[in-house]
C-alpha positions in Angstrom: 26.6 117.5 -3.6 23.1 116.1 -4.0 24.0 114.6 -7.3 27.2 113.0 -5.8 25.1 111.6 -2.9 22.7 109.9 -5.2 25.5 108.6 -7.5 27.3 107.1 -4.6 24.1 105.7 -3.2 23.1 103.9 -6.4 26.6 102.7 -7.0 26.8 101.2 -3.5 23.3 99.8 -3.9 24.4 98.0 -7.1 27.5 96.5 -5.6 25.5 95.5 -2.5 22.8 93.9 -4.7 25.5 91.9 -6.5 26.8 90.5 -3.2 23.3 89.7 -2.0 22.2 88.0 -5.2 25.4 85.9 -5.3 24.8 84.8 -1.7 21.2 84.0 -2.5 22.2 82.0 -5.6 24.7 80.0 -3.6 22.1 79.1 -0.9 19.5 78.2 -3.5 21.9 76.1 -5.5 23.1 74.1 -2.5 19.5 73.7 -1.2 18.4 72.6 -4.7 21.2 70.0 -4.9 20.4 68.6 -1.5 16.6 68.6 -2.2 16.7 67.2 -5.7 17.3 63.6 -4.6 14.0 63.7 -2.7 12.0 65.6 -5.4 10.8 63.6 -8.4 9.5 66.5 -10.4 12.9 68.1 -10.8 15.5 66.6 -13.3 18.7 68.6 -12.9 20.2 67.4 -16.1 17.1 68.3 -18.2 17.0 71.7 -16.6 20.6 72.8 -16.6 21.8 71.4 -19.9 19.3 73.3 -22.2 19.6 76.6 -20.4 23.4 76.6 -20.2 23.8 75.5 -23.8 21.4 78.2 -24.8 23.4 80.8 -22.8 26.5 79.8 -24.7 24.6 80.1 -28.0 23.5 83.6 -27.0 27.2 84.6 -26.5 28.2 83.1 -29.9 25.3 84.8 -31.6 26.2 88.1 -30.0 29.8 87.9 -31.3 28.6 86.9 -34.7 25.9 89.5 -35.0 28.1 92.4 -34.1 30.7 91.2 -36.6 28.1 90.9 -39.3 26.9 94.4 -38.5 30.4 95.8 -38.8 31.0 93.9 -42.1 27.7 94.8 -43.7 25.6 97.3 -41.7 22.9 97.9 -44.2 22.3 94.2 -45.0 22.3 93.2 -41.3 19.8 95.9 -40.5 17.4 94.7 -43.1 17.9 91.1 -42.0 17.1 92.0 -38.4 13.8 93.7 -39.4 12.5 90.5 -41.1 14.2 87.9 -39.0 12.9 89.1 -35.7 9.2 88.7 -36.5 9.8 85.3 -38.1 11.7 83.9 -35.1 9.2 85.5 -32.7 6.4 83.8 -34.6 8.2 80.4 -34.4 8.6 80.9 -30.7 4.9 81.6 -30.4 4.2 78.3 -32.2 6.5 76.4 -29.9 4.8 77.9 -26.8 1.4 76.9 -28.2 2.8 73.4 -28.7 3.8 73.2 -25.0 0.1 73.7 -24.1 0.3 74.9 -20.5 -1.6 78.0 -19.3 1.7 79.9 -18.9 3.0 78.9 -22.3 -0.3 79.9 -24.0 -0.2 83.4 -22.3 3.4 83.8 -23.4 2.5 82.6 -26.9 -0.3 85.2 -27.2 2.3 87.9 -26.3 4.8 86.5 -28.8 2.2 86.4 -31.6 0.9 89.9 -31.0 4.5 91.0 -30.9 5.0 89.3 -34.3 2.2 91.3 -35.8 3.4 94.6 -34.3 7.0 94.0 -35.5 5.8 93.1 -39.0 3.7 96.2 -39.3 6.5 98.4 -37.9 9.0 96.9 -40.4 6.7 97.7 -43.3 6.1 101.2 -42.0 9.8 102.1 -41.6 11.1 100.4 -44.7 11.6 103.7 -46.6 14.2 104.6 -43.9 16.3 101.5 -44.3 18.7 103.1 -46.8 19.4 106.1 -44.7 19.7 104.1 -41.4 22.2 101.7 -43.1 24.3 104.7 -44.3 24.4 106.2 -40.9 25.4 102.8 -39.4 28.2 102.6 -42.0 29.5 106.1 -41.3 29.4 105.7 -37.6 31.4 102.5 -37.4 33.6 103.0 -40.4 36.5 103.8 -38.1 35.8 101.7 -35.0 37.5 102.6 -31.7 40.7 100.7 -31.1 40.2 97.5 -29.0 36.4 98.1 -29.1 36.1 94.4 -30.0 38.0 93.5 -26.8 35.7 95.6 -24.7 32.7 94.0 -26.3 34.2 90.5 -25.8 34.8 91.2 -22.1 31.2 92.6 -21.7 29.6 89.6 -23.4 31.6 87.1 -21.3 30.7 89.0 -18.2 27.0 88.9 -19.2 27.2 85.2 -20.0 28.9 84.2 -16.7 26.4 86.3 -14.7 23.5 84.8 -16.5 24.8 81.3 -15.9 25.2 82.1 -12.2 21.6 83.3 -12.0 20.3 80.2 -13.9 22.0 78.1 -11.2 20.0 79.9 -8.6 16.8 79.7 -10.5 17.3 76.0 -10.9 17.7 75.7 -7.2 14.5 77.7 -6.6 12.5 75.5 -9.0 13.1 72.4 -6.9 10.6 73.4 -4.2 8.4 76.0 -6.0 7.2 77.8 -2.9 5.9 81.4 -2.8 9.3 82.5 -1.5 11.0 80.7 -4.4 8.8 82.6 -6.9 9.9 85.8 -5.2 13.5 84.8 -5.4 13.2 84.0 -9.1 11.6 87.4 -9.7 14.5 89.2 -7.9 17.1 87.3 -9.9 15.4 88.2 -13.2 15.2 91.8 -12.0 18.9 91.6 -11.2 19.6 90.2 -14.6 17.8 93.1 -16.3 19.6 95.8 -14.2 23.0 94.3 -14.4 23.0 93.7 -18.1 21.7 97.3 -18.7 24.6 98.5 -16.6 27.1 96.4 -18.6 25.5 97.7 -21.8 25.6 101.4 -20.7 29.2 101.2 -19.5 30.0 100.4 -23.1 27.7 103.2 -24.2 29.5 105.8 -22.1 33.1 104.5 -22.9 32.7 104.0 -26.6 30.6 107.1 -27.3 33.3 109.1 -25.4 36.0 107.7 -27.7 33.9 108.2 -30.9 32.9 111.7 -29.8 36.5 112.8 -29.4 37.4 111.2 -32.7 34.6 112.9 -34.6 34.7 116.3 -32.9 38.4 116.9 -32.5 40.1 114.2 -34.6 41.7 112.8 -31.4 42.3 109.1 -30.8 42.0 108.3 -27.1 42.5 104.8 -25.6 39.3 102.7 -25.4 40.7 100.8 -22.5 41.4 104.0 -20.6 38.0 105.3 -21.4 36.5 102.0 -20.2 38.5 102.2 -16.9 37.6 105.9 -16.3 33.9 105.1 -17.0 33.9 102.4 -14.3 35.9 104.6 -11.9 34.0 107.9 -12.3 30.6 107.3 -13.8 29.3 104.1 -12.2 26.7 105.8 -10.0 25.3 107.8 -12.9 25.2 104.7 -15.1 23.3 102.8 -12.3 20.7 105.6 -12.2 20.5 105.8 -15.9 20.0 102.1 -16.3 16.8 102.4 -14.3 15.6 105.8 -15.5 16.1 105.5 -19.3 14.2 102.1 -19.8 11.3 103.4 -17.7 11.1 106.7 -19.8 11.4 104.6 -22.9 8.4 102.4 -21.9 6.3 105.5 -21.0 7.2 107.1 -24.3 6.4 104.1 -26.4 3.1 103.5 -24.6 2.2 107.2 -25.1 2.7 106.9 -28.8 0.6 103.7 -28.9 -2.2 105.3 -26.9 -2.1 108.4 -29.1 -2.4 106.2 -32.3 -5.2 104.1 -30.9 -7.1 107.1 -29.5 -6.9 108.9 -32.8 -6.4 112.3 -31.2 -9.4 112.0 -28.9 -8.6 113.5 -25.5 -10.4 110.8 -23.4 -9.3 107.3 -24.0 -10.0 104.4 -21.6 -10.6 107.0 -18.7 -7.2 108.6 -19.2 -6.2 111.9 -20.7 -4.2 111.0 -23.8 -2.8 114.5 -24.4 -1.7 114.8 -20.8 0.0 111.4 -20.9 1.8 112.3 -24.2 2.9 115.6 -22.6 4.3 113.8 -19.6 6.2 111.4 -21.9 7.7 114.3 -23.9 8.7 116.1 -20.7 10.3 112.9 -19.3 12.3 112.1 -22.4 14.0 115.4 -22.2 15.4 114.5 -18.8 16.1 110.8 -19.4 17.1 109.6 -22.9 19.7 107.2 -24.3 21.5 110.0 -26.0 22.5 111.3 -22.6 25.1 108.5 -22.2 27.1 110.1 -25.0 27.9 113.1 -22.8 28.5 111.4 -19.4 32.0 110.3 -20.2 32.9 113.5 -22.0 31.7 116.0 -19.5 31.4 113.9 -16.3 27.7 114.9 -15.8 24.7 113.1 -14.4 22.3 111.3 -16.8 19.5 113.9 -16.3 21.7 116.9 -16.9 23.4 115.2 -19.9 20.1 114.2 -21.4 18.7 117.8 -21.0 21.9 119.3 -22.5 21.9 117.0 -25.5 18.2 117.6 -26.2 18.8 121.4 -26.2 21.7 120.7 -28.7 19.3 118.7 -30.9 16.7 121.5 -30.8 19.3 124.1 -31.7 20.4 122.0 -34.6 16.8 121.4 -35.5 17.2 117.6 -35.9 14.6 116.4 -33.3 12.5 114.8 -36.1 15.6 113.1 -37.4 16.5 111.8 -34.0 12.9 110.6 -33.3 12.9 108.7 -36.6 16.3 107.1 -36.0 16.2 103.3 -36.5 19.4 102.4 -34.6 17.6 101.7 -31.3 14.9 99.7 -33.1 17.6 97.7 -35.0 19.4 96.8 -31.7 16.0 96.0 -30.0 14.9 93.7 -32.9 18.4 92.1 -33.0 17.9 91.3 -29.3 14.4 90.0 -29.8 15.6 87.8 -32.7 18.6 86.5 -30.6 16.3 85.9 -27.6 13.8 84.0 -29.7 16.5 81.8 -31.3 17.9 80.9 -27.9 14.4 80.1 -26.6 13.6 78.0 -29.6 16.7 75.8 -29.0 16.3 75.4 -25.3 12.5 75.2 -25.4 12.4 72.5 -28.1 15.0 70.6 -26.1 13.0 70.8 -22.9 9.8 70.0 -24.7 11.3 66.7 -25.9 13.3 65.9 -22.7 11.1 67.1 -19.9 7.9 68.9 -20.9 7.1 70.4 -17.5 10.2 72.6 -17.8 9.6 73.8 -21.3 7.7 77.0 -20.5 10.1 78.2 -17.9 13.2 77.3 -19.9 11.8 79.1 -23.0 11.1 82.3 -21.1 14.4 82.4 -19.1 16.5 81.7 -22.2 14.6 84.3 -24.2 15.5 86.9 -21.6 19.1 85.9 -21.4 19.5 85.8 -25.2 17.8 89.2 -25.5 20.0 90.9 -22.9 23.2 89.3 -24.2 22.6 90.5 -27.8 21.8 94.0 -26.5 25.1 94.0 -24.7 26.9 92.8 -27.8 25.4 95.6 -30.0 26.1 98.3 -27.4 29.3 99.6 -29.0 27.5 100.0 -32.4 24.7 101.9 -30.8 27.2 104.1 -28.9 29.0 104.9 -32.1 25.8 106.1 -33.7 24.9 108.2 -30.7 28.3 109.9 -30.7 27.9 110.6 -34.4 24.5 112.3 -34.0 25.7 114.3 -31.0 28.9 115.4 -32.6 27.0 116.5 -35.7 24.4 118.4 -33.8 27.1 120.4 -31.9 28.8 121.4 -35.1 27.0 120.6 -38.4 29.8 122.4 -40.3 32.4 120.0 -39.1 34.4 118.8 -42.2 34.4 115.2 -40.8 30.7 114.8 -41.7 29.4 114.3 -45.3 26.1 115.4 -46.7 24.1 112.3 -45.6 22.3 114.0 -42.7 21.6 117.3 -44.4 20.2 115.5 -47.5 17.9 113.4 -45.4 16.7 116.4 -43.4 15.8 118.0 -46.7 13.8 114.9 -47.7 12.0 115.0 -44.4 11.2 118.7 -44.8 9.9 118.1 -48.4 7.7 115.2 -47.3 6.1 117.4 -44.6 5.2 120.2 -47.0 
């Protein structure tokens, strides 16, 4: 009963937030149109054209990137790991060229991110062959009409992003403290909504792939998609908040642990305690949990805990922790976001420099989230593959790829 209460609460909160944000966007857009004639610092054409064109580019790149991944998984994975740092570096250079305080701060983040991505790519390079093989095996038999679901998701994301950009443009006209708050709320809405769109795909596609891999059954992707929206929206709304937060805590705990070099006290905080907290949280809120929501109709926390127990019984926690699929999708999103920001930011820099920083940041976020939505069915297929394997490693539908790699990991730890 308690779980049902929170599921309904968050589902209703999500729908109410959509209505509220839409009304806010309409008001801001109308106000912006009426005020633009009296405001000399706002040029509607030089604001809306770059961001809307860039949003369209994000959708096109999303379609193209998932097709490239399906056609050549291993090659696309390798490209993502070197293309993302390159495009992020170019974005940093563009932001430095803009020369405002905000752009310089964003440039510093972009350039630090470039270094981190480059070092990470070098570190995980030995895993590329295995990750590419897992990608190939997971999407070798794609769910029927998965492309249609992905198409619908990308279009929905693009339309919603365009709606929010309209409202952001209206808020920029006056630039009051309230307008800054409105922009923040719209960006927050963008993040939550696109995560929900992505995770609806995660649940629906992983359900289809799980049944395919575990029982050899082909169920309708469209039906799984409809059932997910009907029965699991509340859980997905909760998971779309919980899982990213847990992910941030886990990544930060790893970073602090590496920097502190196993010293308990680091910057007045207990490193070991923070790492323990992160490890406890990830058990109750991880992305693998979405693979069980549609199959067993459970909440995200229960599904996450159950799957983690399954991984422990199968003794593949180290394998799961070293999986590159999530990093591949993240870097694909970063690369797509940087590409969109480069197009829109360069345009704004030439046409109306005062908009360049904001345009670059907003289009980066939209590009990132759109690519993540586009890659969701691929990530869902990999999740289902690992979960189905962990539940029954002797299943004849699996080859020796995972056991062989587990053996390599064990030998390297000796």
